[in-house]
Structures are given as C-alpha cells and as structure tokens.
C-alpha positions in Angstrom: -35.1 46.3 38.2 -35.8 43.7 35.8 -39.6 42.6 36.4 -39.6 38.2 36.5 -42.4 38.1 33.7 -40.2 40.0 31.4 -37.3 37.5 31.6 -39.3 35.5 28.6 -39.1 37.9 26.5 -35.8 39.5 26.6 -33.9 39.3 23.6 -30.2 37.5 23.8 -28.4 40.7 23.7 -30.7 42.3 26.3 -30.2 39.4 28.7 -26.3 40.2 28.2 -26.9 43.4 29.2 -29.3 42.9 32.1 -26.3 40.4 33.4 -23.7 42.9 33.3 -25.9 45.6 35.2 -26.6 42.8 37.6 -22.9 41.3 37.8 -22.1 45.2 38.8 -24.9 44.8 41.5 -23.2 42.4 42.9 -25.4 39.3 41.7 -24.3 36.4 40.9 -25.8 34.3 37.8 -28.4 32.2 39.7 -29.8 35.5 41.7 -30.7 37.0 38.3 -31.5 33.9 36.3 -34.5 34.1 40.0 -34.6 38.1 39.5 -36.0 37.6 36.1 -38.1 34.1 36.5 -36.1 32.1 34.2 -35.6 28.7 34.4 -31.6 28.0 35.0 -30.9 25.7 32.4 -32.6 28.1 29.6 -30.5 31.1 31.7 -27.3 29.3 31.1 -28.0 28.0 27.0 -29.1 31.6 26.1 -26.7 33.5 28.2 -23.9 31.9 26.7 -24.9 32.0 23.1 -25.0 35.9 23.5 -21.5 35.7 24.5 -20.9 33.5 21.9 -22.6 36.0 19.5 -20.9 39.3 21.3 -17.6 37.2 20.6 -17.2 37.1 24.1 -17.1 33.6 25.2 -14.0 32.4 25.0 -13.0 34.8 27.9 -16.1 33.9 30.1 -15.1 32.1 33.0 -17.1 29.2 34.2 -20.7 29.5 35.3 -21.2 29.7 39.0 -24.1 27.1 40.7 -24.9 27.9 43.6 -25.9 24.5 45.8 -29.7 24.6 47.0 -29.2 24.5 50.7 -29.4 21.0 52.7 -30.6 19.3 49.1 -27.2 17.1 48.7 -27.7 16.1 52.5 -31.2 15.3 52.3 -31.1 13.7 48.6 -29.8 10.3 47.2 -28.4 12.0 44.3 -25.4 10.3 42.3 -23.2 11.6 39.5 -22.0 8.4 37.1 -19.9 8.8 33.8 -21.5 6.9 31.6 -20.2 6.0 27.4 -19.2 9.5 26.0 -21.3 11.6 29.0 -22.7 12.0 32.7 -25.6 10.4 34.2 -27.3 12.2 37.1 -29.6 10.7 39.1 -31.7 11.9 42.6 -34.3 10.0 44.8 -35.8 11.8 47.3 -38.7 15.0 47.8 -36.3 18.5 47.3 -34.7 18.0 44.2 -38.1 17.9 41.5 -37.0 19.0 38.7 -33.6 19.1 35.8 -32.7 22.8 37.1 -32.5 21.1 40.5 -30.9 18.3 39.8 -28.2 20.2 37.5 -27.7 23.0 40.0 -27.2 20.6 43.3 -24.6 18.6 40.8 -22.8 21.7 40.1 -23.0 21.4 36.3 -22.1 24.1 33.9 -24.6 23.9 31.1 -21.7 25.7 28.9 -19.2 23.0 28.7 -22.5 20.0 28.8 -26.0 19.5 26.9 -29.1 17.9 27.8 -29.6 14.6 25.7 -32.7 13.3 27.4 -33.7 13.8 30.9 -36.6 12.3 32.9 -38.8 13.4 36.6 -41.2 11.1 38.0 -43.3 11.5 40.8 -45.1 9.5 43.7 -46.8 9.0 46.8 -45.2 7.7 49.8 -46.0 7.8 54.0 -43.4 8.8 56.7 -43.9 9.5 60.1 -43.8 12.7 61.3 -41.2 13.8 63.0 -42.8 15.5 65.7 -46.1 14.6 66.3 -45.2 11.1 65.4 -48.0 10.2 63.3 -47.9 9.0 59.2 -48.2 11.8 56.7 -48.4 11.6 52.9 -45.5 13.3 51.5 -44.5 13.3 47.3 -41.2 11.9 46.1 -39.1 12.3 43.1 -37.0 10.0 40.5 -35.2 12.9 38.5 -32.5 12.0 35.8 -30.5 13.7 32.9 -27.9 12.8 30.4 -25.4 15.0 29.3 -23.5 15.3 26.5 -19.8 17.4 26.6 -20.4 20.4 24.4 -18.3 20.9 21.9 -17.0 24.6 21.8 -16.0 26.3 19.4 -13.6 29.3 19.3 -15.4 32.7 19.7 -14.1 34.2 16.2 -12.0 32.1 14.0 -9.5 34.4 11.9 -9.0 31.4 9.7 -9.1 32.2 5.9 -9.3 30.6 2.6 -6.3 30.0 0.6 -6.2 33.0 -1.9 -2.4 32.5 -3.3 -2.3 32.9 -7.2 1.4 31.9 -8.1 3.1 32.0 -11.6 4.2 28.9 -13.3 7.6 29.2 -14.4 9.1 28.2 -18.3 11.0 25.4 -18.8 14.4 27.8 -20.2 15.7 24.3 -21.5 14.7 20.3 -22.8 15.3 18.1 -19.7 18.7 16.1 -20.4 18.0 12.9 -22.0 19.7 9.9 -20.0 22.7 8.5 -20.7 21.1 5.0 -21.2 18.3 3.0 -21.1 18.5 -0.9 -20.6 15.3 -3.8 -21.4 15.4 -6.4 -18.1 14.6 -9.6 -20.0 14.2 -13.1 -17.1 13.5 -16.4 -16.4 11.9 -17.5 -19.7 12.7 -21.2 -18.7 12.0 -22.2 -22.7 11.1 -25.9 -22.6 7.9 -28.3 -23.2 5.7 -31.5 -21.9 5.3 -33.8 -24.4 1.9 -35.8 -24.6 3.8 -39.2 -24.9 0.3 -40.4 -26.4 -0.1 -37.5 -29.4 3.6 -36.3 -29.4 1.9 -32.6 -29.2 4.8 -30.0 -27.3 3.2 -27.9 -24.3 5.7 -25.3 -23.7 6.7 -23.8 -20.0 7.4 -20.3 -21.4 4.6 -18.1 -22.1 4.4 -16.5 -25.9 1.8 -14.0 -25.2 4.3 -12.4 -22.4 7.6 -12.8 -24.8 5.7 -11.2 -27.8 4.6 -8.4 -25.5 8.1 -8.1 -24.5 8.7 -7.7 -27.9 6.3 -5.0 -28.9 7.9 -2.6 -26.0 11.5 -3.0 -27.5 10.1 -2.1 -30.8 8.1 0.7 -29.5 11.6 2.0 -27.1 14.8 2.7 -27.5 17.1 0.8 -25.4 20.6 0.6 -25.6 21.3 -2.7 -23.6 19.0 -5.8 -23.1 20.3 -8.5 -20.5 18.7 -11.7 -20.4 19.1 -12.8 -17.3 19.2 -16.0 -16.6 17.0 -19.2 -17.0 17.0 -18.6 -20.1 16.5 -23.0 -21.4 14.5 -25.0 -18.3 16.6 -28.3 -19.2 14.4 -30.7 -17.5 15.0 -33.3 -19.0 18.9 -32.7 -17.6 18.1 -32.1 -13.7 18.5 -34.8 -10.8 16.3 -32.4 -8.0 12.9 -33.6 -9.5 11.7 -36.9 -11.1 11.8 -36.6 -14.6 8.3 -37.4 -16.1 8.0 -39.3 -19.4 6.8 -35.7 -20.7 10.3 -34.3 -20.0 12.1 -36.8 -22.6 13.5 -35.6 -26.1 12.3 -31.7 -25.5 15.6 -30.0 -25.4 16.1 -29.6 -28.8 12.5 -28.1 -29.7 13.2 -25.8 -26.8 16.8 -24.5 -28.4 15.3 -23.4 -31.7 12.0 -21.6 -30.1 14.9 -20.0 -27.6 17.0 -18.9 -30.4 14.1 -17.7 -32.8 13.3 -15.4 -29.7 16.0 -14.1 -28.9 16.8 -13.6 -32.7 13.8 -11.5 -32.8 14.8 -9.4 -30.1 18.3 -8.8 -31.6 16.7 -7.6 -34.7 14.0 -5.5 -33.1 17.2 -3.4 -31.7 19.8 -3.8 -33.7 22.1 -0.5 -32.5 21.7 -1.7 -29.0 24.1 -4.1 -26.5 22.9 -7.6 -25.5 24.0 -9.8 -22.9 22.6 -13.0 -21.1 23.4 -14.6 -17.6 23.8 -17.7 -16.6 21.2 -18.9 -14.3 20.9 -22.0 -12.4 18.6 -23.7 -14.8 21.2 -23.3 -17.7 23.5 -24.6 -15.0 21.7 -27.8 -15.3 23.6 -28.8 -18.5 27.0 -28.5 -17.8 26.5 -30.1 -14.2 24.6 -33.2 -16.6 27.4 -33.3 -17.8 30.1 -33.7 -14.9 28.0 -36.0 -12.8 27.0 -38.6 -16.1 29.4 -37.9 -19.1 33.0 -36.0 -18.3 34.4 -37.3 -20.8 31.8 -35.1 -23.4 32.3 -32.3 -20.8 33.7 -29.0 -22.6 34.7 -30.6 -25.6 34.3 -28.5 -28.6 34.4 -29.1 -32.9 37.6 -28.1 -34.5 36.6 -25.7 -36.8 34.5 -23.7 -34.2 36.7 -20.2 -33.3 34.8 -19.3 -30.2 35.6 -20.9 -26.6 32.7 -22.6 -26.3 31.8 -25.9 -25.5 29.4 -28.1 -28.1 27.3 -28.7 -25.4 26.7 -25.7 -24.0 23.7 -23.5 -23.4 25.6 -20.4 -25.3 26.8 -22.7 -27.8 23.5 -24.5 -28.6 21.4 -21.6 -29.1 23.9 -19.9 -30.9 23.9 -16.9 -28.9 27.5 -15.8 -30.3 25.8 -15.5 -33.8 23.2 -13.2 -32.6 25.9 -10.4 -31.1 24.8 -12.2 -27.5 28.0 -11.8 -24.8 26.9 -14.7 -22.2 28.3 -14.6 -18.3 28.9 -17.8 -17.1 29.5 -18.8 -13.6 26.6 -19.0 -11.7 26.2 -17.8 -8.9 29.1 -15.4 -8.8 28.2 -14.0 -12.5 26.8 -10.8 -13.3 26.8 -7.7 -15.9 26.1 -4.7 -15.7 23.6 -1.7 -17.2 25.2 2.0 -15.8 25.6 1.7 -12.0 23.3 -1.0 -11.8 24.5 -4.8 -11.2 22.3 -7.6 -12.9 22.4 -11.1 -11.6 19.6 -14.0 -11.7 20.7 -14.6 -8.0 20.2 -17.5 -5.6 18.2 -15.6 -3.0 14.6 -16.9 -2.4 12.2 -16.1 0.3 8.5 -17.4 0.6 6.9 -14.4 1.5 6.5 -11.6 -1.0 9.1 -8.4 -0.6 10.8 -10.3 1.6 13.7 -11.5 -1.0 14.4 -7.8 -2.3 14.4 -7.1 1.5 17.1 -9.4 2.0 18.8 -8.0 -1.2 18.7 -4.3 -0.7 19.7 -4.9 3.1 23.1 -6.9 1.4 23.5 -4.5 -1.5 26.4 -0.9 -2.2 24.9 -0.5 -5.2 21.0 -0.9 -7.0 20.7 -4.8 -8.3 18.2 -6.3 -10.3 17.8 -9.9 -10.0 15.7 -13.0 -11.7 15.5 -16.7 -10.2 12.4 -15.5 -7.8 9.1 -15.4 -10.8 8.1 -12.3 -8.9 7.4 -8.7 -9.1 9.3 -6.8 -6.3 11.0 -3.7 -5.4 12.5 -3.2 -2.3 15.0 0.0 -1.5 16.6 1.6 1.2 19.2 4.7 1.9 22.8 4.5 2.2 24.6 7.4 4.0 28.2 7.8 3.3 30.7 10.8 4.3 27.8 13.4 4.2 26.1 12.1 1.5 23.3 9.5 0.6 22.9 6.6 -2.2 19.7 5.6 -2.9 19.4 1.1 -2.7 17.3 0.1 -4.7 16.2 -3.9 -5.3 13.9 -5.3 -7.7 12.9 -8.5 -9.1 10.6 -7.8 -12.6 9.4 -11.4 -12.5 9.5 -13.8 -15.3 8.4 -14.9 -18.9 7.2 -17.9 -18.3 4.0 -19.4 -17.4 2.2 -18.9 -14.2 -0.4 -21.3 -14.5 1.2 -24.0 -12.6 2.6 -25.8 -15.9 6.3 -25.1 -15.0 7.6 -27.6 -13.3 8.0 -27.1 -9.5 5.1 -24.3 -9.4 3.1 -25.2 -6.7 -0.4 -24.0 -6.6 -0.4 -20.9 -4.2 3.4 -19.6 -5.2 2.9 -15.7 -6.2 4.4 -15.7 -9.2 4.2 -12.5 -12.3 5.1 -12.0 -14.9 7.1 -8.9 -16.4 10.1 -6.9 -16.8 12.5 -4.5 -16.3 13.7 -1.2 -17.5 16.7 0.6 -16.1 17.8 4.2 -16.6 20.9 5.7 -15.9 23.4 8.3 -16.2 26.6 8.4 -14.6 25.0 9.4 -11.0 21.6 8.1 -10.8 19.8 5.4 -11.9 16.1 4.3 -11.9 14.8 1.0 -12.0 11.3 0.5 -13.3 9.2 -2.8 -13.7 6.2 -3.3 -16.2 3.8 -6.1 -15.3 2.4 -8.3 -17.9 -1.3 -9.8 -17.0 -3.3 -12.4 -19.7 -0.8 -11.1 -22.3 -1.2 -7.2 -22.2 0.5 -4.4 -20.5 0.1 -0.8 -19.8 3.6 0.9 -20.6 4.1 4.8 -21.3 0.1 5.4 -21.7 0.1 2.5 -24.4 -1.6 -0.8 -23.7 0.5 -3.8 -25.9 -1.8 -6.9 -26.7 0.0 -10.1 -27.5 -0.2 -11.4 -30.8 -0.6 -15.0 -32.1 3.3 -15.9 -33.1 2.7 -19.7 -33.6 2.1 -19.8 -37.5 5.4 -17.3 -37.2 7.2 -19.6 -35.1 6.7 -22.7 -37.4 7.1 -20.9 -40.6 10.8 -19.9 -40.1 12.0 -22.9 -37.9 10.7 -25.4 -40.7 14.2 -25.6 -42.3 15.1 -27.1 -39.1 12.7 -29.3 -37.8 11.8 -33.0 -38.9 8.3 -33.4 -39.9 7.4 -32.5 -36.4 5.6 -28.8 -35.5 5.2 -26.6 -32.4 
C-alpha cells in the first residue's frame, strides 16, 4: 500500500500507475487521494495531466466526487453562474477549505479551472444543543471562481500541408477577344461666362478628357462611343432659372466639343465612332419646337446628310469626323458586341441603386450614362439550364465634379471615369477606369493629365473672333 507521505513526491506517470492499481482494488479517486495524502484539487489536476500525456484523457469518464457527509445539508452553499464561469460560496462550520467546497458541489476539475478563491474564518457564539450553555465555535466563508477548461484532443493527427504540385505550361497563347470598346459619357461641354470680364468657366473637365485621350492613344480600341450629354445646352433649358452667365456660351462649347471629338478620332483612326443622344442634347430640338418651330429641322440646301442645321450632330460636325449619331432619346441605343449602350433615364439617389434597377430589368448587359456615378451591378439569368451573366454599369462622367455644373448640389455623389467593354461572340466584360484629380491607373500604368489649353486656343484661333478659352 502506498503511504500518505509519498503522495506529494509522485511523478505524473507514478500517480497514474498508482490510480490504476487502486481502481483495480475497488477504490474511488477520492479514496485514493486520501490514501496518498494529496489535496483533492491537486490530485485531480495532476491525474488529468498524467492521463492527457499518456493519451488516455479522451477516454476517461468524468471524475467521481463523493459528498461530504451532511455538509450540504448543514451549510449554506450556493452555485451561481456568473459571466463565463461559476461562483461557489458556502457559509458555516463544516466546509473549511477550497477542496471541501469543490467536493460538496460535485465539481469535476477536469472541466473547470480555479481562477480565484477566498477563505475567511471567525468565531461565533452558539448555544450547546445538550447543556444549553454558550460555546464558541469557528465559522467559515469559502468562495471559488471557476472557469471552463478548454480540453484539447489527446492526440492530433492533423499535419501541415506538404503538397508539391506542378504548374502546367501554357500550350498556347490565350485567344484575343473579338473587340474592345471605349465608353465616354456626360462631357457636357458648356460654360458659365463672367459677365464682368467675359472669362469662360467650363462645365467639362479638360483634365479628365485628356486622361481618357491618353488611354485611347495607349490602347487599341475597335469602337468609341460617346453615350450622351455631349453639350450641356444650359441656355436652352426651361428646367432651371437661366443665369446671365449662361447666355452666349453655346458657340464656344461647340468649338471646344468639336476639337475634343477630333482629338479622339485622330487617336483612333481605325476604330468605329458613334454617339448617343442624351437628355441635355435634346434641349436644343425641344427649344426649337417650343420657341422657334419655324426653323426646326431646317437644313442648308447643299447638305447631303439628312441632318437639320440646328442640331447637335450638325453643329458639332460629327459626320465630318466619321461619328454616327443615334437620336431618339430616351429610346435610342447602340451596341458594342453583345452589350447594349444607352444614355439612360433611370436615376436613383443611393449609390448603386440605379444600376441595380437597371440590372433587374435587363435581359442583356448594359452600360448607361446620365447619373455621373461609377456603379456596377450584376445578376445571373438562368434560361433552360444555361446561365447568362447580366452586367449593368455606369462608368461615371467627364464633366466637372466640383459643383460648377448647373444642378450639381453639395453632397451629391459624382465620380469621373470611363468604361471599357471587351467581347467576343458569347462573352463580354465591362470594366471602369476611375479618374480622380486628373489621374487614372489603367493596366498597371499611371496616366496624368497634360495641360491642353494652349493647344486648344492655337487650334481654334481661325474660328474664334477675338476671344479665347
């Protein structure tokens, strides 16, 4: 038999071997702890560690905890769940230690650890049950805070990954897409004139336009589409109060608009160029219908193109630049591969909500201007077991976003950018290139705006009459 004095000096392996022999003799763990003179809490924790180290902890049954005879009946004992653990408390004379309280509450210390504890003792005077004489006896308050023990698996067979894969070589270069298109929207060429000095303050952003032009010069594009609101036509609108500075600014806007259109036509001479009418472009024909119907749709006798002289495509000289014009807003459209291109008439206030509505109602991918925001949404349309990926994109704008454009209120979300459409027979990808403060990142390259005002003034000098941009 193991003597009590030897318990404190047992190793974990010795303790486990001793317990297994004691168990074979019919002893409980509590009896074994008393036999080798180990405190109950220390016995449980040391035995558990020994079992875990030997690989047997996962198969052990919960530790048996005997009750102290009559302890719970005669003591004020409480077990309370607090925060992430348990609080044990006792008041009386029989439970005098932490081990007594843990045993009385039948706590399995393989599942809990003692975070904090407290034992207080004082003397009280009570009446002797036989003689009736007053006697002094000790009283104890014992408290223990327990936290759940995180029990790890006895053995973990999980090993770090040791996979050595081979990277296959490309057998051939990826097939190029059938086409790549450039989307430019909402330039809103126009000005506010200083009535005192005559200086012109543009609504369009020359820096953003030049960044887009540099990307057009850098990349190969098969198609260039301007998707509406080429001119702002501010002085022709009945929607807003027309400021004095709006008047007599359309002619400078026409000159500069034609100059920028010509720049892109020269940058991409082999591409197809077209433009879509927007709601601002529609201001000119509506003004003529409402206020000068007699001159609506008039054209020069020598014109071979069926365009009214007083129309956006005629005034901007689109035919001379090889740019096809799609009138009929809001029902007009054009296509870049399988992608529908429109100026659009849907506008929602919350960012992302416009293209979400557009995607929900479209059966094909679509690019829209009009809202001056960069937005993108997509959905999957399943038709007879085949999935179609529908994209709805707004690429931003090329007008100014610093509240100079009439109608742009503080807090409205406007962003500058361009759109890129790539397609083949069955697939398409639409991406946007944001422009911020005259800078854009595209295909790992940084494009910064150039100063173009001197070029603009020099190239338009023959048609200007003593004024400058």
